[in-house]
N, C-alpha and C positions, 0 to 999 in steps of 0.2 A: 503494499500498500504507500509505503514510501516513495518509491519509484514511481509510483503513478502520480502523487502529488506533485512531485518535481517537472513532472512532464507537462502536466496542464498549465503549471506555472509559466512555464517555457514558453508555450501558446498561447497565453491570454494576460500574461502579465503585462503587457504594454500594446496591446489592440488599438486598431485606427481609429479615428473619432472620423464618425459622417459629415463631419465640418472642415476636415483636414483639405487644404488646398491640393490643386494638381497640376502636373507637367504637363503642358497645350502644346510647349514648341522644343525642339532641341535645334540648334544651331552648331554649325564649327566652332564657335566661342561663347554662345549665349544658348543659356535654360532659359524659359519662359513661367511663370508660376501665376497663375489665376487669382493670386490675392495681393493687395496692394495698400496704398493709406487708408483704404476706410475701415482696412481691417486690422490698421496698426503697423503694418509693417514701415521698415524707414532704411533709409539707407545704411549699409555697415553689418547689421543683424543675419543672420545665417537662418537656413534651411534644412532641417534633417530631411533625406530624401529614402524613401520605403517603396518596395515593392510586394506586392500580395504573392502570397504563394501559398498552396495548397497543398497539405501534410496529411500523407495515413498515419491512423495512430495503429502504434505495435499493440493495445488492447483491443481487437474486433474491427467488424469491417466499418472504420469510420473514416471520415476526413477532417480535416481541419483547415480553416484558412487563418495564416498568419504572417506576420512580415517578415522581410529583410530589410537589412540596415545597409543600404548602397551606398551612401556617400553624403557629404554636405556641400552648400552651395553658400556664395555670398550675396547677398543684394548688393546692385550697385546703380539701378536707374528705377524708380520708384513711382508708378503711376497710380491714379486713384484704385483702379479695380486688378490691373496687371503689375509684376515685377521681373526686371530683368537681374538673371543671375548667374556667376561665372561658378565654375565646380574649384572648390576648397582644397579638397581631399577626397579620396576613396576610401572605402573601407578597406582594411587589410584583412579581413576575414570575410571571404565571399565563397560560397559553394560553387563546386562544378559546372552546378546546374542551373545558376542564375549568371545571365550577362552583365560584364563588370563595363558597364556604362548607365550614364544617364537615360532611361527612356521616355516616352512620349505616354502618358498616365499613371507614370509613377507618382506616387504621393509626398506631398510635401506638407512637414509641419514648422512654425517659428521655433528658433532654439537659441536660447543664449548658452554659452560654453563658455567654463571656468577650469583654471587647473588644481588640483586637490590639495595640492602643496601648501597652497594659499588659504585654506580654511582649516587643514587637520594637521596633527601631528604623524606621521608614518605609521601604520597601523592602529590608529586612534581615533575614537567617535566624538572626542570634545572640540567643539568648536574653537578657533582660536580668536582672541581679540582683535588681532591683526587683521583676520577675514572680514570683520563685520563692514566696512564700505562694501565689500564684492556681494553679502547678503543684504543691503539693499539696493545694489545694482538688481539684485533678483526680484526683489521684490518691485521696483519701478519697472520693470520688463514685465511681469505677470498683470499689473494694475493698468499698464498700457492698453493690455490687449481686453482690457474687463473679464478676463478668463474665467470660463467656465469649472475648465479639468484643467488640470494641469502634472504635467509626469516629471518626478524628479528622478534622475537619473544618475545612479553614481556607478565608477568603471574605475577599476584598478589594471595592474597587468600581473603578467603569471606568475611572479615571483613575490606574491603578496600571499600569507600567511592565511587560510580562511578567507580567500577573496571575497567569495558569494556574502556570507554572513556579514564582514565587516563593513561593506560595500553598502547591505542592506540597512545596516545601525547606524551609518552615515548620512544616509539621502532623509532615515526618520530626524536625525536632531538637524539638520536643514529643514525640515517640514515645521519641528517642534519652534524653533526660530522664526520661522515666517508667521507662523501663527500668535506667538506670545509676542513678540516685538515690530511685528510690522502688521498685525492686525486683520490679515488674511483669515478667511474662513476655512476651516481645518477640512471639511469635507470637498474642495475642487480638487486635495490633492492626492495623486497615486505617488507613494514611493517603492523605487524600484532600486534593486541593486543588482547590477549585472557580472560581478568579479572581474573576470577577464575574459567573457565571452565577446567583447566588441572591442577589438582592438581596433585604431585606426592607425599607428604606426608601428613600426618593428621596435619588439621588446627585447629584441639585440643589443640594443644600444641604451646607454643612459637619457639620453634626451626622447628617444624614443619612448621608453618607461613613464617618464617626465610626463609626453603628452597623451600617452595612454591613462594615468591617473587625472580624470577630469570628472567634471560634474555638467552634466546638462540639465535646464530647466526648458521643457518642450511643452509648447501650448498646444493640447489636443482639440478644447473646445473654447 
């Protein structure tokens, strides 16, 4: 039963919102997303890009729709209802069955990404006082979108002990600060700890490990 619960968490722990934006056009350099100023987008912030994928369950003849993280875009031209963005980085972990490119109809969600090193000591769950300005940025980002559902993702790297458990606890620490200190409603948050499951850089280098130890605030709705 323990393994079944873990499997279901992986499928549904970060479900796609029906309000997420879509990639509507891809050119040589640019990616067009159907979300703009009217939904809170500004120049500079990023979009996380996901692709829906059907997965067969190992427990009976069942199929589930989940999401695959493809990469990240950065906005550089923002209109009222559409944003032109460029690829900032691609996921370092995409399975062989998934095309390693941004495609039309991929799903895009606005995201604020910060390094976890400024918020926590290594392998600790207590927030650092030096991280308060970053936490305030998170609060401002959430409030700008008037978000109804926000996913707090914490990511580690492969050599972190108890990576998934640690990252879940760190995510809850961030949520609790945003509720208590920023006055944001607790019920809008989904706290997720992915551990080392979704690297964006090479864990074989110090710089890659630092990039992978990150926090993402993702607007789902």
